[in-house]
C-alpha angles and dihedrals in degrees: 000000000000093000090050090051089054092050092048090049091052091050089054089062092053106034138026096192122045133181116204123203140157138071096290089072091064084079101101095201093052093046093050091047092053092047090052093046099046107087101154126076124331131324115206132196123184113248101176096057130043120273094236134087090299088062091049090065090059091057091048090051091051093048092048089052091054094056 
């Protein structure tokens, strides 16, 4: 989990709020680790759509709409 900790730390310097989506976040251990590590801002998970690759498309749609 050290590499994940490094990535989360780098994200802290760039973003205060983060939305996570995609099948990788169905991994309970990974998800719990990120929730415990993220101390700045808000951490969002989609609840209305599945946390798999179908949910990833929703995040891509949101990001595309922001550009």
